[in-house]
DRENDO-1510 file (C-alpha; in Angstrom, 1 decimal, always signed):
<recs>
REC; n; res; u; v; w
REC; 1; UNK; +0.0; +0.0; +0.0 .
REC; 2; UNK; +1.1; +3.4; -0.9 .
REC; 3; UNK; +1.6; +5.8; +2.1 .
REC; 4; UNK; -0.4; +8.8; +1.2 .
REC; 5; UNK; -0.5; +12.4; +2.4 .
REC; 6; UNK; -1.5; +15.9; +1.1 .
REC; 7; UNK; +1.2; +17.4; -1.0 .
REC; 8; UNK; +2.8; +14.1; -1.9 .
REC; 9; UNK; +3.5; +13.2; -5.4 .
REC; 10; UNK; +2.5; +9.6; -6.6 .
REC; 11; UNK; +2.3; +7.6; -9.7 .
REC; 12; UNK; -0.9; +5.9; -10.8 .
REC; 13; UNK; -2.7; +4.3; -13.6 .
REC; 14; UNK; -5.8; +5.7; -15.2 .
REC; 15; UNK; -8.5; +2.8; -15.1 .
REC; 16; UNK; -11.9; +4.8; -15.8 .
REC; 17; UNK; -12.4; +8.2; -17.7 .
REC; 18; UNK; -15.5; +10.2; -18.0 .
REC; 19; UNK; -15.9; +13.8; -19.3 .
REC; 20; UNK; -15.8; +15.4; -15.7 .
REC; 21; UNK; -13.4; +13.1; -14.1 .
REC; 22; UNK; -11.3; +10.0; -14.1 .
REC; 23; UNK; -10.3; +7.3; -11.6 .
REC; 24; UNK; -6.6; +6.4; -11.1 .
REC; 25; UNK; -5.3; +3.4; -9.1 .
REC; 26; UNK; -2.4; +4.7; -7.0 .
REC; 27; UNK; -2.2; +1.5; -4.8 .
REC; 28; UNK; -3.5; +3.2; -1.7 .
REC; 29; UNK; -6.3; +2.4; +0.5 .
REC; 30; UNK; -8.6; +4.3; -1.8 .
REC; 31; UNK; -8.7; +5.1; -5.4 .
REC; 32; UNK; -7.5; +8.5; -6.5 .
REC; 33; UNK; -10.0; +10.9; -8.2 .
REC; 34; UNK; -9.0; +13.8; -10.5 .
REC; 35; UNK; -11.5; +16.2; -12.1 .
REC; 36; UNK; -11.1; +17.8; -15.4 .
REC; 37; UNK; -10.0; +21.0; -13.9 .
REC; 38; UNK; -7.2; +19.4; -12.5 .
REC; 39; UNK; -5.8; +18.6; -16.0 .
REC; 40; UNK; -5.1; +22.2; -17.0 .
REC; 41; UNK; -3.8; +25.5; -15.6 .
REC; 42; UNK; -6.5; +27.8; -16.9 .
REC; 43; UNK; -9.6; +25.5; -17.2 .
REC; 44; UNK; -9.0; +25.2; -20.9 .
REC; 45; UNK; -10.2; +21.6; -21.5 .
REC; 46; UNK; -14.1; +20.6; -21.8 .
REC; 47; UNK; -13.5; +16.8; -21.1 .
REC; 48; UNK; -11.0; +14.7; -19.5 .
REC; 49; UNK; -11.0; +12.5; -22.6 .
REC; 50; UNK; -9.0; +15.2; -24.4 .
REC; 51; UNK; -6.0; +14.6; -22.3 .
REC; 52; UNK; -6.0; +11.1; -20.9 .
REC; 53; UNK; -7.3; +7.7; -21.6 .
REC; 54; UNK; -7.6; +4.4; -19.7 .
REC; 55; UNK; -4.2; +2.6; -19.1 .
REC; 56; UNK; -2.4; +5.9; -19.0 .
REC; 57; UNK; +0.4; +6.1; -16.5 .
REC; 58; UNK; +1.5; +9.5; -15.0 .
REC; 59; UNK; +2.3; +11.4; -12.1 .
REC; 60; UNK; -0.1; +13.1; -9.8 .
REC; 61; UNK; +0.0; +15.4; -6.6 .
REC; 62; UNK; -2.3; +14.7; -3.7 .
REC; 63; UNK; -4.5; +17.5; -2.9 .
REC; 64; UNK; -7.0; +16.1; -0.4 .
REC; 65; UNK; -7.7; +12.7; +1.5 .
REC; 66; UNK; -11.5; +12.2; +1.9 .
REC; 67; UNK; -11.8; +9.3; +4.4 .
REC; 68; UNK; -15.4; +9.7; +4.6 .
REC; 69; UNK; -16.1; +9.0; +1.0 .
REC; 70; UNK; -13.2; +6.8; +0.7 .
REC; 71; UNK; -11.3; +8.8; -2.2 .
REC; 72; UNK; -8.0; +10.6; -2.7 .
REC; 73; UNK; -8.4; +13.8; -4.8 .
REC; 74; UNK; -5.3; +14.4; -7.1 .
REC; 75; UNK; -4.1; +17.1; -9.4 .
REC; 76; UNK; -1.9; +17.5; -12.4 .
REC; 77; UNK; -1.6; +21.4; -12.1 .
REC; 78; UNK; +1.8; +21.4; -10.4 .
REC; 79; UNK; +3.2; +19.0; -13.0 .
REC; 80; UNK; +1.9; +21.2; -15.8 .
REC; 81; UNK; +3.4; +24.4; -14.1 .
REC; 82; UNK; +6.5; +22.5; -13.7 .
REC; 83; UNK; +6.4; +21.4; -17.4 .
REC; 84; UNK; +5.6; +24.9; -18.3 .
REC; 85; UNK; +8.3; +26.5; -16.4 .
REC; 86; UNK; +10.8; +24.0; -17.9 .
REC; 87; UNK; +9.6; +24.7; -21.2 .
REC; 88; UNK; +9.8; +28.5; -20.5 .
REC; 89; UNK; +13.3; +28.3; -19.2 .
REC; 90; UNK; +14.4; +26.3; -22.2 .
REC; 91; UNK; +12.8; +28.7; -24.6 .
REC; 92; UNK; +14.2; +31.8; -23.0 .
REC; 93; UNK; +17.8; +30.8; -22.0 .
REC; 94; UNK; +19.3; +32.0; -25.3 .
REC; 95; UNK; +17.6; +35.5; -25.1 .
REC; 96; UNK; +14.9; +34.3; -27.1 .
REC; 97; UNK; +12.3; +37.0; -27.9 .
REC; 98; UNK; +8.8; +36.2; -26.4 .
REC; 99; UNK; +5.4; +37.7; -26.3 .
REC; 100; UNK; +3.7; +38.8; -23.0 .
REC; 101; UNK; +0.4; +40.3; -22.4 .
REC; 102; UNK; +0.1; +43.0; -19.8 .
REC; 103; UNK; -2.3; +41.9; -17.2 .
REC; 104; UNK; -1.7; +44.7; -14.5 .
REC; 105; UNK; +0.1; +48.1; -14.0 .
REC; 106; UNK; +1.9; +48.3; -10.7 .
REC; 107; UNK; +3.8; +51.2; -9.2 .
REC; 108; UNK; +7.0; +49.7; -10.2 .
REC; 109; UNK; +6.1; +48.4; -13.7 .
REC; 110; UNK; +4.0; +46.0; -15.6 .
REC; 111; UNK; +2.8; +42.5; -14.9 .
REC; 112; UNK; +2.6; +40.2; -18.0 .
REC; 113; UNK; +1.6; +36.7; -18.5 .
REC; 114; UNK; +3.2; +34.3; -21.2 .
REC; 115; UNK; +1.6; +30.9; -21.5 .
REC; 116; UNK; +0.7; +30.8; -17.8 .
REC; 117; UNK; +4.0; +32.3; -16.7 .
REC; 118; UNK; +3.7; +35.6; -14.8 .
REC; 119; UNK; +6.6; +38.1; -15.7 .
REC; 120; UNK; +7.5; +41.5; -14.3 .
REC; 121; UNK; +8.8; +44.4; -16.4 .
REC; 122; UNK; +10.1; +47.3; -14.4 .
REC; 123; UNK; +9.3; +50.9; -15.5 .
REC; 124; UNK; +12.9; +51.5; -16.5 .
REC; 125; UNK; +12.7; +48.6; -19.0 .
REC; 126; UNK; +9.5; +49.5; -20.7 .
REC; 127; UNK; +11.1; +51.8; -23.4 .
REC; 128; UNK; +14.2; +53.5; -24.3 .
REC; 129; UNK; +12.5; +56.9; -23.9 .
REC; 130; UNK; +10.3; +58.0; -21.0 .
REC; 131; UNK; +6.8; +56.7; -21.2 .
REC; 132; UNK; +3.4; +56.4; -19.1 .
REC; 133; UNK; +3.0; +52.6; -18.1 .
REC; 134; UNK; -0.7; +52.9; -18.2 .
REC; 135; UNK; -0.6; +53.4; -22.0 .
REC; 136; UNK; +0.6; +49.8; -22.2 .
REC; 137; UNK; -2.2; +48.1; -20.1 .
REC; 138; UNK; -3.9; +45.2; -22.0 .
REC; 139; UNK; -1.1; +45.3; -24.8 .
REC; 140; UNK; +0.9; +42.4; -25.9 .
REC; 141; UNK; +4.7; +43.4; -25.7 .
REC; 142; UNK; +7.6; +41.8; -27.2 .
REC; 143; UNK; +10.3; +41.3; -24.5 .
REC; 144; UNK; +13.4; +39.3; -23.5 .
REC; 145; UNK; +14.1; +37.6; -20.0 .
REC; 146; UNK; +16.8; +39.5; -18.1 .
REC; 147; UNK; +16.3; +37.6; -14.7 .
REC; 148; UNK; +14.9; +34.3; -14.1 .
REC; 149; UNK; +14.7; +32.6; -10.7 .
REC; 150; UNK; +12.2; +30.6; -8.6 .
REC; 151; UNK; +10.8; +33.8; -7.1 .
REC; 152; UNK; +10.4; +35.9; -10.1 .
REC; 153; UNK; +10.9; +36.4; -13.9 .
REC; 154; UNK; +12.1; +39.8; -15.0 .
REC; 155; UNK; +11.7; +40.9; -18.6 .
REC; 156; UNK; +12.7; +44.0; -20.8 .
REC; 157; UNK; +11.3; +45.5; -23.8 .
REC; 158; UNK; +14.0; +48.3; -23.8 .
REC; 159; UNK; +16.8; +45.8; -24.2 .
REC; 160; UNK; +15.2; +44.5; -27.4 .
REC; 161; UNK; +14.8; +48.1; -28.8 .
REC; 162; UNK; +18.4; +48.8; -28.1 .
REC; 163; UNK; +19.4; +45.7; -29.9 .
REC; 164; UNK; +17.0; +46.6; -32.8 .
REC; 165; UNK; +18.6; +50.1; -32.9 .
REC; 166; UNK; +22.2; +48.7; -32.8 .
REC; 167; UNK; +21.3; +46.4; -35.7 .
REC; 168; UNK; +19.7; +49.2; -37.6 .
REC; 169; UNK; +22.6; +51.4; -37.1 .
REC; 170; UNK; +24.9; +48.6; -38.2 .
REC; 171; UNK; +22.9; +48.2; -41.3 .
REC; 172; UNK; +22.7; +51.9; -42.0 .
REC; 173; UNK; +26.5; +52.1; -41.5 .
REC; 174; UNK; +27.0; +49.1; -43.9 .
REC; 175; UNK; +24.8; +50.9; -46.4 .
REC; 176; UNK; +26.7; +54.2; -46.4 .
REC; 177; UNK; +29.3; +54.4; -49.3 .
REC; 178; UNK; +32.4; +56.7; -49.1 .
REC; 179; UNK; +32.1; +59.2; -51.8 .
REC; 180; UNK; +28.3; +59.2; -52.0 .
REC; 181; UNK; +26.0; +62.2; -51.3 .
REC; 182; UNK; +23.4; +61.9; -48.6 .
REC; 183; UNK; +20.8; +64.1; -47.0 .
REC; 184; UNK; +20.6; +64.6; -43.2 .
REC; 185; UNK; +19.4; +66.7; -40.2 .
REC; 186; UNK; +21.7; +68.5; -37.8 .
REC; 187; UNK; +21.1; +67.0; -34.5 .
REC; 188; UNK; +23.6; +69.0; -32.5 .
REC; 189; UNK; +26.3; +71.6; -32.9 .
REC; 190; UNK; +29.4; +72.4; -31.0 .
REC; 191; UNK; +32.4; +74.7; -31.8 .
REC; 192; UNK; +34.4; +71.9; -33.4 .
REC; 193; UNK; +31.7; +70.4; -35.8 .
REC; 194; UNK; +28.2; +69.2; -36.0 .
REC; 195; UNK; +26.4; +65.9; -35.7 .
REC; 196; UNK; +24.2; +65.0; -38.5 .
REC; 197; UNK; +21.4; +62.3; -38.3 .
REC; 198; UNK; +21.6; +60.1; -41.5 .
REC; 199; UNK; +18.8; +57.8; -41.0 .
REC; 200; UNK; +19.7; +55.7; -38.0 .
REC; 201; UNK; +23.4; +56.7; -37.7 .
REC; 202; UNK; +25.2; +60.0; -36.9 .
REC; 203; UNK; +28.1; +61.5; -38.7 .
REC; 204; UNK; +30.4; +64.2; -37.8 .
REC; 205; UNK; +30.6; +67.3; -39.9 .
REC; 206; UNK; +33.8; +68.8; -38.7 .
REC; 207; UNK; +34.1; +72.6; -38.6 .
REC; 208; UNK; +37.1; +72.4; -41.2 .
REC; 209; UNK; +34.5; +70.6; -43.6 .
REC; 210; UNK; +31.9; +73.2; -43.5 .
REC; 211; UNK; +33.2; +75.7; -46.0 .
REC; 212; UNK; +36.2; +76.4; -48.1 .
REC; 213; UNK; +36.6; +79.6; -46.3 .
REC; 214; UNK; +37.7; +79.7; -42.6 .
REC; 215; UNK; +35.0; +79.1; -40.1 .
REC; 216; UNK; +35.8; +79.8; -36.5 .
REC; 217; UNK; +32.9; +77.9; -34.9 .
REC; 218; UNK; +30.2; +75.6; -36.4 .
REC; 219; UNK; +27.7; +77.3; -34.5 .
REC; 220; UNK; +28.2; +80.4; -36.7 .
REC; 221; UNK; +27.1; +78.4; -39.8 .
REC; 222; UNK; +24.5; +75.7; -38.6 .
REC; 223; UNK; +21.9; +75.3; -36.1 .
REC; 224; UNK; +19.9; +72.2; -34.8 .
REC; 225; UNK; +17.3; +71.0; -37.3 .
REC; 226; UNK; +19.0; +72.4; -40.3 .
REC; 227; UNK; +18.6; +70.0; -43.3 .
REC; 228; UNK; +22.0; +69.4; -45.2 .
REC; 229; UNK; +23.4; +67.6; -48.0 .
REC; 230; UNK; +26.7; +66.2; -47.5 .
REC; 231; UNK; +29.4; +63.9; -48.9 .
REC; 232; UNK; +30.8; +60.9; -46.9 .
REC; 233; UNK; +34.5; +61.2; -46.8 .
REC; 234; UNK; +35.2; +58.4; -44.6 .
REC; 235; UNK; +33.7; +55.5; -42.5 .
REC; 236; UNK; +35.7; +53.7; -39.8 .
REC; 237; UNK; +34.9; +51.9; -36.8 .
REC; 238; UNK; +31.3; +53.0; -36.6 .
REC; 239; UNK; +32.4; +56.5; -37.2 .
REC; 240; UNK; +31.3; +58.6; -40.4 .
REC; 241; UNK; +33.1; +61.8; -41.3 .
REC; 242; UNK; +31.0; +64.2; -43.5 .
REC; 243; UNK; +31.8; +67.2; -45.6 .
REC; 244; UNK; +29.7; +70.2; -47.0 .
REC; 245; UNK; +32.6; +72.0; -48.7 .
REC; 246; UNK; +33.5; +68.9; -50.9 .
REC; 247; UNK; +30.0; +69.5; -52.6 .
REC; 248; UNK; +30.8; +73.3; -53.1 .
REC; 249; UNK; +32.9; +75.0; -55.7 .
REC; 250; UNK; +36.3; +76.2; -54.2 .
REC; 251; UNK; +36.7; +80.1; -54.0 .
REC; 252; UNK; +39.1; +79.6; -57.0 .
REC; 253; UNK; +36.5; +77.8; -59.1 .
REC; 254; UNK; +33.9; +80.3; -58.2 .
REC; 255; UNK; +36.4; +83.1; -59.1 .
REC; 256; UNK; +37.4; +81.4; -62.5 .
REC; 257; UNK; +33.7; +81.4; -63.4 .
REC; 258; UNK; +33.6; +85.1; -63.6 .
REC; 259; UNK; +37.2; +86.2; -64.4 .
REC; 260; UNK; +39.6; +85.3; -67.2 .
REC; 261; UNK; +43.6; +85.9; -68.1 .
REC; 262; UNK; +43.8; +89.5; -69.2 .
REC; 263; UNK; +40.9; +90.8; -66.9 .
REC; 264; UNK; +41.8; +93.9; -64.9 .
REC; 265; UNK; +41.2; +93.4; -61.1 .
REC; 266; UNK; +41.9; +94.9; -57.7 .
REC; 267; UNK; +43.9; +93.1; -55.2 .
REC; 268; UNK; +44.8; +93.8; -51.5 .
REC; 269; UNK; +48.4; +93.5; -50.3 .
REC; 270; UNK; +48.5; +90.7; -47.9 .
REC; 271; UNK; +52.2; +90.0; -47.8 .
REC; 272; UNK; +55.4; +91.6; -49.1 .
REC; 273; UNK; +58.4; +89.6; -49.8 .
REC; 274; UNK; +62.0; +90.3; -51.1 .
REC; 275; UNK; +61.1; +89.9; -54.9 .
REC; 276; UNK; +57.4; +89.7; -54.9 .
REC; 277; UNK; +54.0; +90.6; -53.3 .
REC; 278; UNK; +50.9; +88.4; -52.6 .
REC; 279; UNK; +47.7; +90.0; -53.4 .
REC; 280; UNK; +44.3; +88.8; -52.4 .
REC; 281; UNK; +41.8; +89.4; -55.4 .
REC; 282; UNK; +39.0; +87.5; -53.7 .
REC; 283; UNK; +38.2; +86.0; -50.5 .
REC; 284; UNK; +40.9; +83.1; -50.1 .
REC; 285; UNK; +42.0; +83.6; -53.7 .
REC; 286; UNK; +45.7; +84.9; -53.5 .
REC; 287; UNK; +47.9; +85.8; -56.6 .
REC; 288; UNK; +51.5; +86.7; -56.9 .
REC; 289; UNK; +53.0; +89.7; -58.5 .
REC; 290; UNK; +56.6; +89.4; -59.1 .
REC; 291; UNK; +58.9; +92.5; -58.9 .
REC; 292; UNK; +59.7; +92.3; -62.5 .
REC; 293; UNK; +55.8; +92.9; -63.1 .
REC; 294; UNK; +55.7; +95.9; -60.9 .
REC; 295; UNK; +56.4; +98.6; -63.5 .
REC; 296; UNK; +57.9; +99.0; -66.8 .
REC; 297; UNK; +60.2; +101.4; -65.1 .
REC; 298; UNK; +63.2; +99.3; -63.5 .
REC; 299; UNK; +63.9; +102.2; -61.1 .
REC; 300; UNK; +60.4; +102.2; -59.6 .
REC; 301; UNK; +59.9; +99.8; -56.5 .
REC; 302; UNK; +56.2; +99.2; -55.9 .
REC; 303; UNK; +56.7; +97.3; -52.7 .
REC; 304; UNK; +58.3; +100.6; -51.4 .
REC; 305; UNK; +55.2; +102.6; -52.4 .
REC; 306; UNK; +52.5; +100.4; -50.8 .
REC; 307; UNK; +51.9; +98.7; -47.4 .
REC; 308; UNK; +50.1; +95.6; -46.4 .
REC; 309; UNK; +46.4; +96.4; -46.7 .
REC; 310; UNK; +46.7; +98.7; -49.6 .
REC; 311; UNK; +44.8; +97.8; -52.9 .
REC; 312; UNK; +46.4; +97.8; -56.3 .
REC; 313; UNK; +45.0; +97.6; -59.7 .
REC; 314; UNK; +46.5; +94.6; -61.7 .
REC; 315; UNK; +46.1; +92.5; -64.7 .
REC; 316; UNK; +45.8; +88.7; -64.6 .
REC; 317; UNK; +48.6; +87.0; -66.6 .
REC; 318; UNK; +47.8; +83.5; -65.8 .
REC; 319; UNK; +45.7; +81.4; -63.6 .
REC; 320; UNK; +46.0; +77.7; -62.6 .
REC; 321; UNK; +42.6; +76.7; -60.7 .
REC; 322; UNK; +43.6; +73.3; -59.8 .
REC; 323; UNK; +47.0; +74.3; -58.4 .
REC; 324; UNK; +45.6; +77.6; -57.1 .
REC; 325; UNK; +48.1; +79.9; -58.6 .
REC; 326; UNK; +47.6; +83.2; -60.3 .
REC; 327; UNK; +50.2; +85.4; -61.7 .
REC; 328; UNK; +49.6; +89.2; -61.8 .
REC; 329; UNK; +51.0; +92.3; -63.3 .
REC; 330; UNK; +50.8; +96.1; -62.5 .
REC; 331; UNK; +53.1; +97.0; -65.4 .
REC; 332; UNK; +50.8; +95.4; -68.0 .
REC; 333; UNK; +48.2; +97.9; -67.4 .
REC; 334; UNK; +50.6; +100.7; -68.2 .
REC; 335; UNK; +52.1; +102.2; -71.2 .
REC; 336; UNK; +55.7; +101.5; -71.7 .
REC; 337; UNK; +57.3; +104.7; -73.6 .
REC; 338; UNK; +60.5; +103.0; -74.0 .
REC; 339; UNK; +59.0; +100.3; -76.2 .
REC; 340; UNK; +58.8; +103.1; -78.9 .
REC; 341; UNK; +62.2; +104.4; -78.7 .
REC; 342; UNK; +64.2; +103.7; -81.9 .
REC; 343; UNK; +67.4; +105.6; -81.5 .
REC; 344; UNK; +70.7; +104.0; -81.4 .
REC; 345; UNK; +74.0; +104.8; -80.1 .
REC; 346; UNK; +75.8; +107.5; -82.2 .
REC; 347; UNK; +72.8; +108.9; -83.8 .
REC; 348; UNK; +72.0; +112.5; -83.6 .
REC; 349; UNK; +68.8; +113.3; -81.9 .
REC; 350; UNK; +66.7; +116.6; -81.0 .
REC; 351; UNK; +65.1; +116.8; -77.6 .
REC; 352; UNK; +63.5; +119.3; -75.2 .
REC; 353; UNK; +65.0; +120.3; -71.9 .
REC; 354; UNK; +62.5; +119.1; -69.2 .
REC; 355; UNK; +64.5; +119.4; -66.0 .
REC; 356; UNK; +67.7; +121.0; -64.7 .
REC; 357; UNK; +69.6; +118.9; -62.1 .
REC; 358; UNK; +72.8; +119.7; -60.1 .
REC; 359; UNK; +74.9; +117.2; -62.3 .
REC; 360; UNK; +73.1; +117.6; -65.8 .
REC; 361; UNK; +69.7; +117.9; -67.4 .
REC; 362; UNK; +66.8; +115.7; -68.4 .
REC; 363; UNK; +66.1; +116.0; -72.0 .
REC; 364; UNK; +62.8; +114.4; -73.4 .
REC; 365; UNK; +63.7; +112.4; -76.7 .
REC; 366; UNK; +61.1; +110.4; -78.5 .
REC; 367; UNK; +58.9; +110.8; -75.3 .
REC; 368; UNK; +61.4; +109.4; -72.8 .
REC; 369; UNK; +64.0; +111.2; -70.7 .
REC; 370; UNK; +67.5; +111.1; -71.6 .
REC; 371; UNK; +70.2; +112.3; -69.3 .
REC; 372; UNK; +72.7; +115.0; -70.4 .
REC; 373; UNK; +75.7; +115.1; -68.0 .
REC; 374; UNK; +77.0; +118.7; -67.3 .
REC; 375; UNK; +80.4; +117.5; -68.6 .
REC; 376; UNK; +78.8; +116.7; -71.9 .
REC; 377; UNK; +77.3; +120.1; -72.6 .
REC; 378; UNK; +80.5; +122.0; -73.5 .
REC; 379; UNK; +84.4; +121.7; -73.4 .
REC; 380; UNK; +84.4; +124.9; -71.5 .
REC; 381; UNK; +83.8; +124.7; -67.5 .
REC; 382; UNK; +80.2; +125.4; -66.6 .
REC; 383; UNK; +79.6; +126.8; -63.2 .
REC; 384; UNK; +75.9; +127.2; -63.3 .
REC; 385; UNK; +73.8; +124.9; -65.5 .
REC; 386; UNK; +71.0; +127.5; -66.0 .
REC; 387; UNK; +73.6; +129.9; -67.6 .
REC; 388; UNK; +73.8; +127.5; -70.7 .
REC; 389; UNK; +70.3; +125.8; -70.7 .
REC; 390; UNK; +66.8; +126.6; -70.2 .
REC; 391; UNK; +63.8; +124.5; -69.4 .
REC; 392; UNK; +61.8; +123.9; -72.7 .
REC; 393; UNK; +64.9; +124.7; -74.8 .
REC; 394; UNK; +65.4; +122.5; -77.8 .
REC; 395; UNK; +68.8; +121.1; -78.3 .
REC; 396; UNK; +70.5; +118.7; -80.7 .
REC; 397; UNK; +72.9; +116.0; -79.3 .
REC; 398; UNK; +74.3; +112.6; -80.0 .
REC; 399; UNK; +73.4; +109.3; -78.3 .
REC; 400; UNK; +76.3; +108.1; -76.3 .
REC; 401; UNK; +74.5; +104.9; -74.8 .
REC; 402; UNK; +71.0; +103.6; -74.7 .
REC; 403; UNK; +69.6; +100.7; -72.6 .
REC; 404; UNK; +65.9; +100.2; -73.1 .
REC; 405; UNK; +65.5; +97.7; -70.6 .
REC; 406; UNK; +66.8; +99.7; -67.8 .
REC; 407; UNK; +65.2; +102.9; -69.1 .
REC; 408; UNK; +68.6; +104.7; -69.7 .
REC; 409; UNK; +69.9; +107.0; -72.3 .
REC; 410; UNK; +73.0; +109.2; -72.3 .
REC; 411; UNK; +73.3; +112.1; -74.6 .
REC; 412; UNK; +75.9; +114.7; -75.4 .
REC; 413; UNK; +76.0; +118.2; -76.9 .
REC; 414; UNK; +79.8; +118.4; -76.7 .
REC; 415; UNK; +80.2; +115.0; -78.5 .
REC; 416; UNK; +77.9; +116.1; -81.3 .
REC; 417; UNK; +80.2; +119.3; -81.7 .
REC; 418; UNK; +83.3; +117.4; -81.9 .
REC; 419; UNK; +81.8; +115.0; -84.3 .
REC; 420; UNK; +80.9; +117.9; -86.6 .
REC; 421; UNK; +84.2; +119.5; -86.3 .
REC; 422; UNK; +85.8; +116.0; -87.3 .
REC; 423; UNK; +83.6; +115.8; -90.3 .
REC; 424; UNK; +84.4; +119.1; -91.4 .
REC; 425; UNK; +88.0; +118.4; -91.0 .
REC; 426; UNK; +88.1; +115.2; -93.0 .
REC; 427; UNK; +86.1; +116.8; -95.7 .
REC; 428; UNK; +88.4; +119.8; -96.1 .
REC; 429; UNK; +91.4; +117.5; -95.8 .
REC; 430; UNK; +90.5; +115.7; -99.0 .
REC; 431; UNK; +90.2; +118.9; -100.9 .
REC; 432; UNK; +93.0; +121.0; -99.3 .
REC; 433; UNK; +93.8; +123.9; -101.6 .
REC; 434; UNK; +95.1; +126.6; -99.3 .
REC; 435; UNK; +98.6; +127.5; -98.6 .
REC; 436; UNK; +100.6; +125.4; -96.3 .
REC; 437; UNK; +101.6; +128.6; -94.4 .
REC; 438; UNK; +97.9; +128.9; -93.5 .
REC; 439; UNK; +96.9; +127.7; -89.9 .
REC; 440; UNK; +94.2; +125.2; -89.4 .
REC; 441; UNK; +92.4; +127.9; -87.4 .
REC; 442; UNK; +92.5; +130.1; -90.3 .
REC; 443; UNK; +91.3; +127.5; -92.6 .
REC; 444; UNK; +88.1; +126.7; -90.6 .
REC; 445; UNK; +87.6; +129.9; -89.0 .
REC; 446; UNK; +84.4; +130.5; -90.7 .
REC; 447; UNK; +83.0; +127.1; -90.0 .
REC; 448; UNK; +83.9; +127.3; -86.3 .
REC; 449; UNK; +82.1; +130.4; -86.2 .
REC; 450; UNK; +79.0; +128.7; -87.5 .
REC; 451; UNK; +79.2; +126.1; -84.9 .
REC; 452; UNK; +79.4; +128.6; -82.2 .
REC; 453; UNK; +76.4; +130.3; -83.4 .
REC; 454; UNK; +74.5; +127.0; -83.3 .
REC; 455; UNK; +75.2; +126.6; -79.5 .
</recs>
């Protein structure tokens, strides 16, 4: 005989089944009886015949001993609970997602039920953002077990949301292509750059990539909520680098759209060097003007005439947009009077005195200034230049030297006089008819008088 007591688990064989109950031989002083309610956890069956038949052997729990009616009441609920819990534990051990229906809202969170297993979801695990727990009453939520013990089962919905966000972020990251153009929304702006939302992932738009011009702070150019079209420069280790300026024309490209070689432009002196100057002709567009292009006049130093910040009118000689190089010239906007000078050394020229100096005079010959040294005016000693020359006086002289590149011409009245005397001497030497006793002075006295008159 089996020793029976309430709460004990016993094995028995079913020998009679009806819709409402069945009899079980448990080898005790009385037969065991189990009603249909004892075969399910939620009164889900309508007949015992749905779950058991005569001859079945199974385990039961003694719930009551009725000596008066000579019967022992049995139940399968604890076995079913154990089986369900075992199945639940197996199902959720690998972080499997399950469904749970919210049955009640408590102060600390939500009570849910999954196939007869009660679960608790703390308020902090309902959502990744702040929500009202009352809004979830009666809903079926997807969750995952984060704590499982004999006392309680704790689940989380937020963990799944975070996993989904992480997967979505990875997928979004994988779908981004370096070099492609995407649209995004500015989420946050700091001095060093802006974070742009690109559909599940954030990229950094560094302050140096906002514009081709210098930007001190990203806050000066962008604000939260701005829609931007950016280019993906790099993606590495989950980080994405973006650029606005990569989609914009450079200052040089914009300048080249409206300016050509040969144009006259205005530039601001930004730097003076030994043999050149840098001129900014537009924001962040800087050209160079070499000293040889300062002026046609080799004696004029433009660098000594201007300071940093001054403006200068120049002509564009060359422009290389890709290399960001530009050659400028001031002299090509000016007329070079020496380009038209045709006189040569030894030629006789006529000119007008334009200036008297201490050591000579400047004489305009073919629209340029030639220098007449005081010692080249006469063989006689001259104490005061104004005694022998006047401004606007027209003189004849011979060219002693001419250097068009260096704007230099030297002339001489004295040399012209000597040249004419020599010519006369050679002419009369060939046709000498006078008496040998005559002096050379007597012979050319009249011609010498003519030369004096010319002076």
